[in-house]
C-alpha positions in Angstrom: 89.8 45.8 0.5 86.7 48.0 1.2 84.4 49.4 -1.4 84.5 53.3 -1.5 81.2 55.1 -3.3 82.5 58.5 -4.8 81.1 61.7 -4.3 79.3 61.5 -7.9 78.0 58.1 -7.3 80.8 56.2 -8.7 81.8 53.0 -7.2 85.8 52.1 -6.5 87.7 49.9 -3.7 90.6 50.1 -1.9 92.8 48.7 0.1 93.5 48.6 4.0 96.0 48.3 6.7 95.7 46.5 9.9 95.0 49.5 11.6 92.3 50.8 9.0 93.7 53.1 7.3 93.7 52.5 3.2 97.0 51.7 1.9 98.3 55.1 0.3 99.9 53.7 -2.8 97.4 51.3 -3.6 95.3 53.9 -3.0 95.9 56.5 -5.3 96.2 54.1 -8.1 92.8 52.6 -7.4 91.7 56.2 -7.3 93.7 56.3 -11.3 91.4 53.4 -12.5 88.3 55.1 -11.3 89.1 58.0 -12.8 89.9 56.6 -16.0 86.7 55.3 -16.2 87.6 51.6 -15.3 84.6 49.2 -14.7 84.1 48.8 -10.6 84.4 45.0 -11.3 88.0 45.9 -13.4 88.7 48.1 -10.5 87.8 44.7 -7.3 90.2 42.7 -9.3 93.1 44.7 -9.4 92.2 45.6 -5.8 92.1 41.9 -4.8 95.2 41.4 -6.3 97.0 44.3 -4.9 95.9 43.1 -1.7 97.2 39.5 -2.0 100.8 41.3 -2.9 100.7 44.0 0.0 99.8 40.7 2.0 102.6 39.0 1.0 105.4 41.9 1.3 103.3 42.4 5.1 104.1 38.9 6.0 107.7 39.3 4.6 108.8 42.5 6.2 109.3 44.4 2.5 109.2 47.3 1.4 106.7 48.0 -1.6 109.0 50.5 -3.5 112.2 48.0 -2.9 111.5 45.3 -4.4 113.8 42.9 -5.9 112.8 40.6 -9.1 113.4 37.2 -6.1 110.6 38.7 -4.2 108.6 38.4 -7.2 109.6 34.8 -7.5 109.0 33.8 -3.9 105.7 36.2 -4.6 104.3 33.4 -7.4 106.0 30.6 -5.0 103.9 32.3 -2.1 100.7 32.4 -4.2 100.9 28.6 -4.8 100.7 28.0 -1.2 97.0 27.3 0.3 95.5 30.0 2.9 97.0 28.1 5.5 100.2 27.7 4.7 101.1 30.9 3.6 102.2 32.1 6.9 104.5 29.5 7.7 102.7 28.4 10.7 101.3 24.9 8.6 103.1 22.6 6.3 102.7 21.8 3.0 103.6 18.9 1.5 104.7 19.1 -1.6 102.7 16.4 -4.0 99.6 18.7 -3.0 98.4 20.6 -5.6 99.3 24.6 -6.2 96.0 26.5 -4.7 96.3 29.6 -7.2 96.6 27.9 -11.0 98.9 29.8 -13.9 96.4 32.2 -15.4 95.5 33.5 -11.6 98.8 34.0 -10.7 99.7 35.4 -14.6 96.7 38.2 -14.0 97.9 38.8 -10.5 101.7 39.6 -11.5 99.7 41.4 -14.9 97.8 43.6 -11.8 100.8 44.3 -9.7 103.0 44.7 -12.6 100.7 47.8 -14.1 100.4 48.9 -10.7 104.2 49.5 -10.9 104.3 51.0 -14.0 101.7 53.7 -12.6 104.5 53.9 -9.9 107.0 54.6 -12.7 105.6 57.8 -13.1 106.2 58.7 -9.8 110.0 58.3 -10.1 109.7 54.3 -7.8 112.3 53.2 -9.0 111.3 48.9 -8.2 108.9 49.6 -11.8 111.2 48.8 -13.7 112.2 44.8 -11.6 108.8 44.0 -13.4 109.4 44.0 -17.1 112.0 43.0 -18.9 112.5 43.7 -22.5 111.9 40.7 -25.6 113.5 41.3 -28.7 111.2 41.8 -31.8 110.4 38.2 -33.7 111.4 36.3 -31.2 108.2 34.3 -29.9 109.1 30.3 -29.9 112.5 28.5 -28.9 114.8 31.7 -30.9 113.4 30.6 -34.3 112.7 34.6 -36.1 108.2 34.4 -36.1 106.9 37.2 -36.9 103.5 37.8 -35.9 101.1 39.8 -36.9 101.0 43.1 -37.9 105.0 42.9 -36.9 105.4 45.8 -39.9 103.4 48.2 -37.4 106.0 48.2 -34.7 108.8 47.6 -36.3 112.1 46.4 -34.7 111.5 48.1 -31.8 112.1 45.8 -28.3 109.0 44.8 -26.6 108.0 45.1 -23.0 107.0 41.9 -20.8 106.5 40.8 -17.7 109.7 39.7 -16.3 108.5 36.4 -13.9 105.4 34.6 -15.4 104.5 31.0 -15.4 103.7 28.8 -18.3 99.7 28.5 -18.5 98.8 25.2 -21.0 95.6 26.7 -22.7 92.3 24.7 -22.1 91.2 21.9 -24.5 88.4 22.6 -26.4 85.1 21.2 -25.4 84.1 18.4 -28.2 79.8 18.3 -28.3 78.7 14.9 -27.6 77.1 12.4 -30.3 73.6 13.2 -28.6 74.6 17.6 -29.3 75.6 16.7 -32.8 72.6 14.7 -33.3 70.4 17.3 -31.7 72.0 19.9 -34.5 71.4 18.1 -37.1 67.9 16.9 -36.1 67.3 21.0 -36.2 68.6 21.5 -39.3 65.3 22.1 -41.7 67.1 22.4 -44.9 69.2 19.6 -46.4 71.9 21.4 -47.9 72.0 23.0 -44.0 72.7 19.2 -42.8 74.7 18.3 -45.7 77.4 21.0 -44.5 77.1 19.9 -40.9 77.9 16.1 -41.3 80.9 16.8 -44.0 
């Protein structure tokens, strides 16, 4: 990855090949994001995720515009490996914890999907590999779940990621007894204390 300063002083990022030249497809996409006035941190995040994608493709001799769904699934497994095990020179024990959590994997897959959506407008056929069509109102275990504002989208199918890792939601943090007591002691009115204690 390389930081780039545009002629109009905007900051962007690019991904470089081993010889130091920019990866053309990534450079066009990141340039599009910068021109669309995306935050430099957003562009940097996309650059980092696409660097991982192109490292994976390079290690397997895959062309970025000819990937299959199996290649994307292999990318998920590759991200879960520790960095030392990604090139295949170090054996990884099966009971070892995943290197990337589910939310990180899904974020990287979303970045790769955005990259391919951009290139779909330029005729890259592999872009459709990362998208699947989900029938409307079929959200939870085949039930007829209707999301909020369902009436706006009607019955049109919605695109979604074809490969996604199930992520568990983090549990909410609970106040300790000391923290709860500090809040109660800070109440200036009896009414406020009554509302908090109820």
